[in-house]
FISE-157649 format. One record per residue (C-alpha): residue number from 1; residue in three letters; x, y, z. Coordinates in Angstrom, 2 decimals, decimal comma, always signed. Example, Ala and Ser with C-alpha at 12.3 -4.5 7.8 and 13.67 -1.06 7.14 Angstrom:
<bases>
+-----+-----+---------+---------+---------+
:   k :   r :       x :       y :       z :
+-----+-----+---------+---------+---------+
:   1 : ALA :  +12,30 :   -4,50 :   +7,80 :
:   2 : SER :  +13,67 :   -1,06 :   +7,14 :
+-----+-----+---------+---------+---------+
</bases>
This chain:
<bases>
+-----+-----+---------+---------+---------+
:   k :   r :       x :       y :       z :
+-----+-----+---------+---------+---------+
:   1 : MET :   +0,00 :   +0,00 :   +0,00 :
:   2 : ALA :   +2,81 :   +2,43 :   +0,82 :
:   3 : ARG :   +4,37 :   +1,74 :   -2,59 :
:   4 : LEU :   +1,08 :   +2,31 :   -4,42 :
:   5 : LEU :   +0,29 :   +5,51 :   -2,55 :
:   6 : ALA :   +3,79 :   +6,85 :   -3,18 :
:   7 : GLN :   +3,08 :   +6,71 :   -6,92 :
:   8 : ILE :   +0,16 :   +9,12 :   -6,58 :
:   9 : LYS :   +1,41 :  +12,68 :   -6,82 :
:  10 : PRO :   -1,40 :  +15,18 :   -7,51 :
:  11 : ASP :   -0,42 :  +17,76 :  -10,14 :
:  12 : ASP :   -2,79 :  +20,39 :   -8,79 :
:  13 : PRO :   -0,79 :  +22,72 :   -6,48 :
:  14 : ARG :   -3,97 :  +23,39 :   -4,50 :
:  15 : VAL :   -3,78 :  +19,85 :   -3,04 :
:  16 : LEU :   -2,06 :  +20,53 :   +0,29 :
:  17 : VAL :   -2,49 :  +17,01 :   +1,69 :
:  18 : GLY :   -2,84 :  +14,07 :   -0,66 :
:  19 : PRO :   -2,69 :  +10,27 :   -0,29 :
:  20 : GLY :   -0,29 :   +8,67 :   +2,18 :
:  21 : ILE :   +0,02 :   +6,22 :   +5,03 :
:  22 : GLY :   -1,78 :   +7,69 :   +8,03 :
:  23 : LEU :   -3,15 :  +10,60 :   +5,97 :
:  24 : ASP :   -6,86 :   +9,87 :   +6,14 :
:  25 : ALA :   -8,27 :  +13,05 :   +4,61 :
:  26 : ALA :   -7,33 :  +15,19 :   +1,62 :
:  27 : VAL :   -6,90 :  +18,95 :   +2,05 :
:  28 : ILE :   -7,49 :  +21,32 :   -0,88 :
:  29 : ASP :   -6,77 :  +25,06 :   -0,92 :
:  30 : MET :   -9,95 :  +26,90 :   -1,87 :
:  31 : GLY :   -8,66 :  +30,41 :   -1,16 :
:  32 : ASP :   -9,96 :  +31,86 :   +2,08 :
:  33 : ARG :  -10,81 :  +28,37 :   +3,41 :
:  34 : LEU :   -9,44 :  +24,85 :   +3,09 :
:  35 : LEU :  -11,69 :  +22,07 :   +1,83 :
:  36 : VAL :  -11,20 :  +18,71 :   +3,56 :
:  37 : ALA :  -12,46 :  +15,53 :   +1,89 :
:  38 : LYS :  -12,74 :  +11,95 :   +3,13 :
:  39 : SER :  -14,19 :   +8,68 :   +1,84 :
:  40 : ASP :  -14,60 :   +5,48 :   +3,87 :
:  41 : PRO :  -16,72 :   +2,31 :   +3,49 :
:  42 : ILE :  -18,57 :   +0,35 :   +6,16 :
:  43 : THR :  -18,07 :   -3,35 :   +5,49 :
:  44 : PHE :  -18,05 :   -5,13 :   +8,88 :
:  45 : ALA :  -21,27 :   -3,79 :  +10,38 :
:  46 : THR :  -24,80 :   -4,28 :   +9,13 :
:  47 : ASP :  -26,71 :   -3,05 :  +12,17 :
:  48 : SER :  -26,89 :   +0,79 :  +12,06 :
:  49 : ILE :  -24,66 :   +0,79 :   +8,97 :
:  50 : GLY :  -25,91 :   +4,17 :   +7,72 :
:  51 : TRP :  -25,26 :   +5,79 :  +11,08 :
:  52 : TYR :  -21,78 :   +4,23 :  +11,16 :
:  53 : ALA :  -20,92 :   +5,64 :   +7,74 :
:  54 : VAL :  -21,58 :   +9,21 :   +8,80 :
:  55 : GLN :  -19,66 :   +8,88 :  +12,07 :
:  56 : VAL :  -16,46 :   +7,33 :  +10,73 :
:  57 : ASN :  -16,16 :   +9,78 :   +7,86 :
:  58 : ALA :  -16,82 :  +12,74 :  +10,16 :
:  59 : ASN :  -14,15 :  +11,44 :  +12,54 :
:  60 : ASP :  -11,39 :  +11,61 :   +9,95 :
:  61 : LEU :  -12,39 :  +15,14 :   +8,99 :
:  62 : ALA :  -12,33 :  +16,16 :  +12,64 :
:  63 : THR :   -8,71 :  +15,01 :  +12,97 :
:  64 : THR :   -7,71 :  +17,85 :  +10,63 :
:  65 : GLY :   -9,51 :  +20,44 :  +12,75 :
:  66 : ALA :  -12,24 :  +20,70 :  +10,09 :
:  67 : THR :  -15,98 :  +20,98 :  +10,62 :
:  68 : PRO :  -18,00 :  +18,33 :   +8,70 :
:  69 : ARG :  -20,48 :  +20,02 :   +6,34 :
:  70 : TRP :  -21,62 :  +17,82 :   +3,42 :
:  71 : PHE :  -22,08 :  +14,06 :   +3,04 :
:  72 : LEU :  -22,55 :  +11,73 :   +0,06 :
:  73 : ALA :  -23,43 :   +8,04 :   +0,36 :
:  74 : THR :  -23,09 :   +5,15 :   -2,06 :
:  75 : VAL :  -25,47 :   +2,44 :   -0,82 :
:  76 : LEU :  -24,99 :   -1,08 :   -2,22 :
:  77 : LEU :  -27,78 :   -3,49 :   -1,33 :
:  78 : PRO :  -27,39 :   -7,30 :   -1,64 :
:  79 : GLN :  -29,52 :   -8,73 :   -4,46 :
:  80 : SER :  -30,66 :  -11,71 :   -2,39 :
:  81 : ARG :  -31,91 :   -9,63 :   +0,57 :
:  82 : ALA :  -32,67 :   -6,12 :   -0,67 :
:  83 : ASN :  -36,13 :   -4,78 :   +0,06 :
:  84 : GLU :  -37,86 :   -1,49 :   +0,74 :
:  85 : ALA :  -37,52 :   -1,81 :   +4,52 :
:  86 : MET :  -33,72 :   -2,27 :   +4,28 :
:  87 : ALA :  -33,31 :   +0,78 :   +2,06 :
:  88 : GLU :  -35,56 :   +2,95 :   +4,23 :
:  89 : SER :  -33,75 :   +1,90 :   +7,41 :
:  90 : ILE :  -30,33 :   +2,80 :   +6,00 :
:  91 : PHE :  -31,52 :   +6,14 :   +4,65 :
:  92 : ASP :  -33,22 :   +7,00 :   +7,95 :
:  93 : GLN :  -29,96 :   +6,28 :   +9,80 :
:  94 : ILE :  -27,98 :   +8,50 :   +7,43 :
:  95 : HIS :  -30,50 :  +11,34 :   +7,71 :
:  96 : ASP :  -30,60 :  +11,13 :  +11,52 :
:  97 : ALA :  -26,80 :  +11,05 :  +11,87 :
:  98 : CYS :  -26,36 :  +13,99 :   +9,49 :
:  99 : ALA :  -29,04 :  +16,01 :  +11,25 :
: 100 : ALA :  -27,40 :  +15,47 :  +14,63 :
: 101 : MET :  -24,11 :  +16,91 :  +13,27 :
: 102 : ASP :  -25,72 :  +19,70 :  +11,22 :
: 103 : VAL :  -24,35 :  +18,01 :   +8,09 :
: 104 : SER :  -26,21 :  +18,18 :   +4,76 :
: 105 : LEU :  -26,78 :  +14,99 :   +2,76 :
: 106 : VAL :  -26,06 :  +16,29 :   -0,75 :
: 107 : GLY :  -25,92 :  +13,23 :   -3,00 :
: 108 : GLY :  -24,62 :   +9,75 :   -3,68 :
: 109 : HIS :  -25,82 :   +6,59 :   -5,41 :
: 110 : THR :  -27,97 :   +3,58 :   -4,55 :
: 111 : GLU :  -28,16 :   +0,22 :   -6,31 :
: 112 : ILE :  -28,93 :   -3,46 :   -5,84 :
: 113 : THR :  -25,63 :   -5,27 :   -6,37 :
: 114 : TYR :  -24,99 :   -8,84 :   -7,44 :
: 115 : GLY :  -22,67 :  -10,99 :   -5,29 :
: 116 : LEU :  -23,02 :   -9,17 :   -1,96 :
: 117 : GLU :  -23,97 :  -11,00 :   +1,23 :
: 118 : ARG :  -24,63 :   -7,85 :   +3,23 :
: 119 : PRO :  -25,25 :   -4,15 :   +2,53 :
: 120 : ILE :  -22,26 :   -1,86 :   +2,09 :
: 121 : VAL :  -22,29 :   +1,90 :   +2,51 :
: 122 : VAL :  -19,44 :   +4,00 :   +1,15 :
: 123 : GLY :  -19,49 :   +7,49 :   +2,58 :
: 124 : ALA :  -17,79 :  +10,68 :   +1,44 :
: 125 : MET :  -17,65 :  +13,62 :   +3,82 :
: 126 : LEU :  -16,63 :  +17,17 :   +2,95 :
: 127 : GLY :  -15,84 :  +19,92 :   +5,41 :
: 128 : GLU :  -13,87 :  +23,09 :   +5,83 :
: 129 : VAL :  -11,25 :  +24,54 :   +8,13 :
: 130 : ALA :   -9,52 :  +27,90 :   +8,45 :
: 131 : ARG :   -5,96 :  +27,83 :   +7,14 :
: 132 : ASP :   -4,43 :  +28,57 :  +10,54 :
: 133 : ARG :   -6,47 :  +25,82 :  +12,24 :
: 134 : LEU :   -5,37 :  +22,91 :  +10,03 :
: 135 : VAL :   -3,98 :  +19,85 :  +11,85 :
: 136 : THR :   -2,63 :  +16,73 :  +10,13 :
: 137 : PRO :   -1,23 :  +13,36 :  +11,30 :
: 138 : SER :   +2,21 :  +14,45 :  +10,03 :
: 139 : GLY :   +2,77 :  +17,24 :  +12,57 :
: 140 : ALA :   +3,98 :  +15,27 :  +15,61 :
: 141 : LYS :   +7,38 :  +16,39 :  +16,97 :
: 142 : PRO :   +9,87 :  +14,77 :  +19,37 :
: 143 : GLY :   +8,99 :  +15,91 :  +22,88 :
: 144 : ASP :   +5,24 :  +16,01 :  +22,23 :
: 145 : ALA :   +2,92 :  +14,27 :  +24,67 :
: 146 : LEU :   +0,63 :  +11,60 :  +23,25 :
: 147 : VAL :   -2,94 :  +11,89 :  +24,52 :
: 148 : LEU :   -5,67 :   +9,30 :  +23,99 :
: 149 : THR :   -9,36 :   +9,99 :  +24,54 :
: 150 : LYS :  -11,74 :   +7,37 :  +25,87 :
: 151 : GLY :  -10,24 :   +3,89 :  +25,46 :
: 152 : ILE :   -9,85 :   +0,90 :  +23,14 :
: 153 : SER :  -11,57 :   -0,73 :  +21,30 :
: 154 : ILE :  -15,00 :   +0,85 :  +21,46 :
: 155 : GLU :  -16,05 :   +0,14 :  +17,90 :
: 156 : GLY :  -14,76 :   -3,42 :  +17,94 :
: 157 : THR :  -16,70 :   -4,18 :  +21,11 :
: 158 : ALA :  -19,93 :   -2,82 :  +19,63 :
: 159 : ILE :  -19,55 :   -4,62 :  +16,30 :
: 160 : ILE :  -18,79 :   -7,98 :  +17,92 :
: 161 : ALA :  -21,78 :   -7,71 :  +20,26 :
: 162 : ARG :  -24,10 :   -6,62 :  +17,43 :
: 163 : GLU :  -22,90 :   -8,98 :  +14,69 :
: 164 : GLN :  -21,97 :  -12,18 :  +16,57 :
: 165 : ASP :  -24,23 :  -14,60 :  +18,43 :
: 166 : LEU :  -22,48 :  -14,72 :  +21,82 :
: 167 : ARG :  -25,32 :  -16,18 :  +23,88 :
: 168 : GLY :  -24,21 :  -19,04 :  +26,09 :
: 169 : LEU :  -20,55 :  -18,75 :  +25,11 :
: 170 : PRO :  -18,38 :  -20,10 :  +27,96 :
: 171 : GLY :  -16,57 :  -17,30 :  +29,76 :
: 172 : LEU :  -19,15 :  -14,62 :  +28,91 :
: 173 : GLU :  -21,88 :  -15,65 :  +31,33 :
: 174 : GLY :  -21,68 :  -12,45 :  +33,38 :
: 175 : LEU :  -21,06 :  -10,05 :  +30,50 :
: 176 : ASP :  -23,74 :   -7,44 :  +29,81 :
: 177 : LEU :  -24,07 :   -7,87 :  +26,03 :
: 178 : GLU :  -26,61 :   -5,07 :  +25,75 :
: 179 : ARG :  -24,09 :   -2,72 :  +27,35 :
: 180 : CYS :  -21,52 :   -3,86 :  +24,75 :
: 181 : ARG :  -23,98 :   -3,11 :  +21,94 :
: 182 : ARG :  -24,51 :   +0,37 :  +23,36 :
: 183 : PHE :  -20,78 :   +1,10 :  +23,05 :
: 184 : LEU :  -21,77 :   +2,48 :  +19,65 :
: 185 : THR :  -23,22 :   +5,54 :  +21,40 :
: 186 : GLU :  -21,84 :   +5,27 :  +24,96 :
: 187 : PRO :  -18,89 :   +5,86 :  +25,20 :
: 188 : GLY :  -19,60 :   +6,29 :  +21,46 :
: 189 : ILE :  -17,53 :   +6,04 :  +18,27 :
: 190 : SER :  -17,60 :   +9,74 :  +17,39 :
: 191 : VAL :  -14,50 :  +11,87 :  +18,10 :
: 192 : VAL :  -15,80 :  +15,10 :  +16,58 :
: 193 : ARG :  -16,32 :  +16,72 :  +20,01 :
: 194 : ASP :  -13,01 :  +15,31 :  +21,27 :
: 195 : ALA :  -11,10 :  +17,03 :  +18,46 :
: 196 : ALA :  -12,92 :  +20,36 :  +18,81 :
: 197 : ILE :  -12,36 :  +20,52 :  +22,57 :
: 198 : ALA :   -8,70 :  +19,51 :  +22,38 :
: 199 : THR :   -7,79 :  +22,03 :  +19,67 :
: 200 : SER :   -9,49 :  +24,81 :  +21,62 :
: 201 : ALA :   -7,66 :  +23,95 :  +24,85 :
: 202 : GLY :   -4,04 :  +23,83 :  +23,68 :
: 203 : ARG :   -1,49 :  +23,36 :  +20,93 :
: 204 : VAL :   -2,31 :  +20,18 :  +19,01 :
: 205 : HIS :   +0,34 :  +19,19 :  +16,47 :
: 206 : ALA :   -1,22 :  +16,00 :  +15,07 :
: 207 : MET :   -4,41 :  +13,95 :  +15,40 :
: 208 : HIS :   -5,35 :  +10,48 :  +14,19 :
: 209 : ASP :   -8,49 :   +8,38 :  +14,44 :
: 210 : PRO :   -7,63 :   +4,75 :  +15,31 :
: 211 : THR :   -9,73 :   +2,51 :  +13,07 :
: 212 : GLU :   -8,66 :   -0,64 :  +11,19 :
: 213 : GLY :   -5,74 :   -2,31 :  +12,95 :
: 214 : GLY :   -6,61 :   -0,67 :  +16,26 :
: 215 : LEU :   -4,52 :   +1,64 :  +18,37 :
: 216 : SER :   -1,30 :   -0,15 :  +17,48 :
: 217 : THR :   -1,69 :   +0,52 :  +13,75 :
: 218 : SER :   -2,73 :   +4,11 :  +14,43 :
: 219 : LEU :   +0,44 :   +4,74 :  +16,41 :
: 220 : TYR :   +2,60 :   +3,34 :  +13,63 :
: 221 : GLU :   +0,73 :   +5,39 :  +11,03 :
: 222 : MET :   +1,22 :   +8,65 :  +12,93 :
: 223 : ALA :   +4,88 :   +7,81 :  +13,54 :
: 224 : GLN :   +5,40 :   +7,13 :   +9,83 :
: 225 : ALA :   +3,47 :  +10,20 :   +8,69 :
: 226 : SER :   +5,48 :  +12,45 :  +11,05 :
: 227 : ASN :   +8,81 :  +10,59 :  +10,77 :
: 228 : VAL :   +9,13 :  +10,18 :  +14,54 :
: 229 : GLY :   +9,46 :   +7,47 :  +17,16 :
: 230 : MET :   +7,23 :   +6,87 :  +20,17 :
: 231 : MET :   +7,40 :   +5,50 :  +23,71 :
: 232 : ILE :   +4,00 :   +4,22 :  +24,78 :
: 233 : GLU :   +3,09 :   +3,44 :  +28,40 :
: 234 : ALA :   +0,91 :   +0,33 :  +28,28 :
: 235 : GLY :   -0,62 :   +0,94 :  +31,70 :
: 236 : ALA :   -1,94 :   +4,36 :  +30,67 :
: 237 : VAL :   -4,12 :   +2,97 :  +27,85 :
: 238 : LEU :   -7,67 :   +2,26 :  +28,97 :
: 239 : VAL :   -9,09 :   -1,08 :  +27,79 :
: 240 : TYR :  -12,71 :   -1,48 :  +28,87 :
: 241 : PRO :  -13,53 :   -4,58 :  +30,97 :
: 242 : GLU :  -16,17 :   -5,58 :  +28,40 :
: 243 : THR :  -13,57 :   -5,41 :  +25,63 :
: 244 : LEU :  -11,10 :   -7,47 :  +27,64 :
: 245 : ALA :  -13,73 :  -10,13 :  +28,32 :
: 246 : LEU :  -14,71 :  -10,46 :  +24,66 :
: 247 : CYS :  -11,12 :  -10,51 :  +23,47 :
: 248 : ARG :  -10,08 :  -13,10 :  +26,05 :
: 249 : VAL :  -12,86 :  -15,52 :  +25,11 :
: 250 : LEU :  -12,59 :  -14,96 :  +21,34 :
: 251 : GLY :   -8,79 :  -14,97 :  +21,25 :
: 252 : LEU :   -8,39 :  -11,40 :  +20,00 :
: 253 : ALA :   -5,81 :   -8,71 :  +20,81 :
: 254 : PRO :   -7,45 :   -5,44 :  +21,94 :
: 255 : TRP :   -4,58 :   -3,30 :  +20,60 :
: 256 : GLY :   -5,26 :   -4,58 :  +17,07 :
: 257 : LEU :   -9,06 :   -4,37 :  +17,18 :
: 258 : ILE :  -10,92 :   -1,68 :  +15,21 :
: 259 : ALA :  -11,00 :   +1,33 :  +17,50 :
: 260 : SER :  -13,18 :   +4,25 :  +16,35 :
: 261 : GLY :  -14,19 :   +6,23 :  +19,41 :
: 262 : ALA :  -10,68 :   +6,94 :  +20,62 :
: 263 : LEU :   -8,77 :   +9,98 :  +19,40 :
: 264 : LEU :   -4,97 :   +9,97 :  +19,34 :
: 265 : LEU :   -3,31 :  +13,39 :  +19,68 :
: 266 : ALA :   +0,28 :  +14,61 :  +19,68 :
: 267 : VAL :   +0,27 :  +17,84 :  +21,68 :
: 268 : GLU :   +2,74 :  +20,37 :  +23,01 :
: 269 : SER :   +4,01 :  +18,78 :  +26,22 :
: 270 : ASP :   +3,31 :  +21,85 :  +28,35 :
: 271 : ASP :   -0,30 :  +21,96 :  +27,10 :
: 272 : ALA :   -1,10 :  +18,30 :  +27,76 :
: 273 : PRO :   -2,50 :  +18,81 :  +31,30 :
: 274 : ALA :   -4,84 :  +21,60 :  +30,13 :
: 275 : ILE :   -6,06 :  +19,54 :  +27,16 :
: 276 : VAL :   -6,75 :  +16,51 :  +29,36 :
: 277 : ARG :   -8,59 :  +18,68 :  +31,91 :
: 278 : ALA :  -10,73 :  +20,31 :  +29,20 :
: 279 : LEU :  -11,72 :  +16,93 :  +27,77 :
: 280 : GLU :  -12,56 :  +15,45 :  +31,15 :
: 281 : ALA :  -14,53 :  +18,56 :  +32,13 :
: 282 : SER :  -16,70 :  +17,83 :  +29,09 :
: 283 : GLY :  -17,23 :  +14,22 :  +30,16 :
: 284 : ILE :  -14,61 :  +12,70 :  +27,82 :
: 285 : ARG :  -11,99 :  +10,48 :  +29,45 :
: 286 : ALA :   -8,44 :  +11,33 :  +28,43 :
: 287 : ALA :   -4,91 :  +10,42 :  +29,47 :
: 288 : VAL :   -1,31 :  +10,96 :  +28,43 :
: 289 : ILE :   -0,22 :   +7,56 :  +27,12 :
: 290 : GLY :   +3,33 :   +8,31 :  +26,01 :
: 291 : ARG :   +5,80 :  +10,62 :  +24,34 :
: 292 : VAL :   +7,01 :  +11,32 :  +20,83 :
: 293 : THR :  +10,69 :  +10,48 :  +20,41 :
: 294 : ALA :  +13,36 :  +10,65 :  +17,72 :
: 295 : PRO :  +12,65 :   +8,45 :  +14,67 :
: 296 : GLU :  +15,65 :   +6,18 :  +15,21 :
: 297 : ARG :  +14,19 :   +5,03 :  +18,54 :
: 298 : GLY :  +11,26 :   +3,31 :  +16,84 :
: 299 : VAL :   +7,80 :   +2,75 :  +18,30 :
: 300 : LYS :   +8,20 :   +1,09 :  +21,69 :
: 301 : LEU :   +5,84 :   -0,17 :  +24,38 :
: 302 : ARG :   +6,77 :   -0,03 :  +28,05 :
: 303 : ARG :   +5,06 :   -2,26 :  +30,60 :
: 304 : GLN :   +5,70 :   -1,66 :  +34,28 :
: 305 : ALA :   +6,52 :   -4,73 :  +36,32 :
: 306 : ALA :   +7,21 :   -5,26 :  +40,02 :
: 307 : LEU :  +10,97 :   -5,69 :  +39,62 :
: 308 : ARG :  +11,76 :   -3,83 :  +36,40 :
: 309 : ASP :  +10,10 :   -2,26 :  +33,38 :
: 310 : SER :   +9,82 :   -4,21 :  +30,15 :
: 311 : ILE :  +10,39 :   -2,28 :  +26,91 :
: 312 : ARG :   +9,80 :   -3,89 :  +23,53 :
: 313 : GLN :   +8,68 :   -3,07 :  +20,02 :
: 314 : LEU :   +4,99 :   -2,23 :  +19,81 :
: 315 : PRO :   +3,22 :   -5,23 :  +18,19 :
: 316 : ARG :   +2,15 :   -4,84 :  +14,56 :
: 317 : PHE :   -1,05 :   -6,23 :  +13,09 :
: 318 : GLU :   -1,14 :   -7,18 :   +9,42 :
: 319 : ARG :   -4,94 :   -7,03 :   +9,46 :
: 320 : ASP :   -7,60 :   -5,99 :  +11,91 :
: 321 : GLU :   -8,45 :   -8,54 :  +14,56 :
: 322 : ILE :  -12,14 :   -8,29 :  +13,71 :
: 323 : ALA :  -11,42 :   -9,41 :  +10,14 :
: 324 : ARG :   -9,69 :  -12,48 :  +11,56 :
: 325 : LEU :  -12,72 :  -13,15 :  +13,76 :
: 326 : PHE :  -15,23 :  -12,88 :  +10,91 :
: 327 : GLU :  -13,18 :  -15,18 :   +8,70 :
+-----+-----+---------+---------+---------+
</bases>
């Protein structure tokens, strides 16, 4: 993927941010404002798929400091299952999610598609940001503090509980599956408020929305985009008890599980306490989970032990853990 993306070099000088590893949204100079554009499909979830599509596309726009404004949706319905109720449900979800964000649904495409087993929604979100407010994943600097909002993996927990039949599975007898399903909205997979609060409270140099590949992949993507290293404190990363229970029984690694709902920020070290306080004052959990280091130090994970700390390379995930589960 890195090789393919490296071959794409937009000729238009107005393209300020184009394709790249960890660069989830394009930025185009429109004069007095910058246009930010993002496209992302929903392929794992079927329950609330239209609502998902709006949230995940808005999240990536928010990581640039932009305000989501306009949404387009390509809705592909499976030939064997498509009906009027399915189409209406998806469109209602999209309309409701857009209305809640003050986003306008401005177009898209809908069709019944041969060969699909489940509906797929491909979203495209457009937004705008003032030139001096632009943030990208490539702005992290050695010495920055790494802040994470909420915890991991909110989206993975919700999808598993909504898409898998877990009733009666040994080891999950005491787990509140309805609570896991509600992870979609509480703590919630949106980071639009997280980004707005953080950028208003202090100097934010880079933001990234952990999605496929979980927090681990997100950290590597930000490190690559910014050409930096990182030292991550494992004990500072919140993993919800529900997530731990599901991952333990299903044999999944939480750090590699799809993680929308958490926002990763590289911030000026002196501003980190104020940013964390502002987030928590708004009801959003936040913590400093590490530091940005020089690139030659790599991306490392430190675990505190009784006798001595253990430092090793942060694990990499070739694919998201939820894809492994569904296969």
